[in-house]
C-alpha positions as CSV (number, residue, x, y, z in Angstrom):
1,M,-13.7,0.8,40.5
2,M,-10.1,3.5,41.3
3,K,-8.7,2.5,37.9
4,Q,-11.6,2.9,35.8
5,K,-11.9,6.6,37.2
6,S,-8.7,6.9,36.8
7,F,-9.0,5.8,33.0
8,L,-12.1,7.7,32.5
9,W,-9.8,11.1,34.2
10,G,-6.8,10.8,31.6
11,A,-9.3,9.9,28.2
12,A,-11.5,13.1,29.2
13,F,-7.9,14.8,29.4
14,F,-6.7,13.8,26.7
15,L,-9.5,14.5,24.6
16,V,-10.0,18.0,26.3
17,A,-6.0,18.3,25.5
18,A,-5.5,17.1,22.5
19,P,-6.9,20.4,20.6
20,A,-4.2,22.5,22.3
21,T,-1.2,20.2,21.0
22,Q,-2.6,20.6,17.3
23,A,0.3,23.0,15.7
24,Q,-0.9,25.4,12.4
25,V,2.1,25.2,10.1
26,T,2.7,27.9,7.8
27,L,5.0,27.4,4.6
28,D,7.0,30.4,2.8
29,V,6.7,28.8,-1.1
30,S,9.0,31.5,-1.9
31,K,11.9,29.5,-0.1
32,I,11.0,25.9,-0.8
33,T,13.9,24.8,-3.6
34,C,13.3,22.0,-6.0
35,E,15.1,19.7,-4.3
36,Q,13.0,20.2,-1.0
37,F,9.7,19.7,-3.4
38,L,11.3,17.0,-5.2
39,L,11.9,14.7,-2.4
40,F,8.9,15.4,0.1
41,R,10.9,17.3,2.8
42,V,8.8,20.4,3.3
43,A,4.9,18.7,1.7
44,D,3.3,16.7,-0.4
45,P,4.7,17.7,-4.6
46,R,1.0,17.6,-5.6
47,D,-0.3,20.0,-2.4
48,I,2.7,22.5,-3.2
49,G,1.9,22.2,-7.2
50,I,-2.0,22.9,-6.9
51,W,-1.2,25.9,-4.9
52,L,1.5,27.5,-7.0
53,S,-1.3,26.6,-9.7
54,G,-3.7,28.6,-8.0
55,Y,-1.4,31.5,-7.0
56,Y,-0.2,31.9,-11.2
57,H,-3.8,32.1,-12.0
58,G,-4.8,34.7,-9.4
59,K,-1.7,36.6,-10.9
60,M,-2.2,36.3,-14.6
61,G,-6.5,36.9,-13.0
62,S,-7.4,33.4,-14.7
63,T,-10.1,31.3,-12.8
64,V,-9.8,28.0,-15.1
65,V,-8.2,24.8,-14.5
66,D,-7.0,22.6,-17.1
67,M,-6.4,19.8,-15.2
68,Q,-4.3,17.8,-18.1
69,N,-2.2,21.5,-18.4
70,L,-1.9,21.3,-14.5
71,K,-0.3,17.7,-14.5
72,D,1.7,18.3,-17.8
73,T,3.0,21.7,-15.8
74,A,3.6,19.5,-13.1
75,E,5.8,17.3,-14.5
76,K,7.7,19.8,-16.3
77,V,8.2,21.5,-12.7
78,K,9.4,18.4,-11.8
79,D,12.3,18.2,-14.6
80,Y,13.8,21.5,-14.2
81,C,13.7,21.1,-10.5
82,R,15.7,17.3,-11.3
83,A,17.9,19.9,-13.1
84,N,17.7,22.4,-10.4
85,L,17.8,21.5,-7.0
86,Q,18.9,24.6,-5.3
87,Q,16.5,26.6,-7.0
88,P,13.4,27.7,-5.5
89,V,11.0,25.6,-7.0
90,M,8.7,28.7,-7.7
91,K,11.5,30.0,-10.1
92,G,10.9,26.5,-12.2
93,V,7.3,27.5,-12.2
94,E,7.9,31.2,-13.5
95,T,10.4,29.9,-16.0
96,I,7.6,27.0,-17.2
97,L,4.7,29.2,-17.1
98,G,6.9,32.8,-18.4
99,A,6.0,33.7,-15.0
100,G,8.6,36.2,-14.7
101,K,8.3,38.3,-17.3
């Protein structure tokens, strides 16, 4: 009976403490290098790519998502990054989209 009570208290503590241990992670996307992007060092490149697409489309005032264009642009950014590992991935997107002009 004592072991069962200890187990229940331990389980209850774990359930109460678990949400407190989850950390919120924030990223400064402007500092992510192409190398980090390609090698999954910061996050899944698809997640970063989706965020970047939304960011630049928002800057251009567009609310349209062309899924094929999104995939094509992602491949072009990966190609850029393979040739420019130390450059920020945002520079690659700006180069591909012409957003930096």
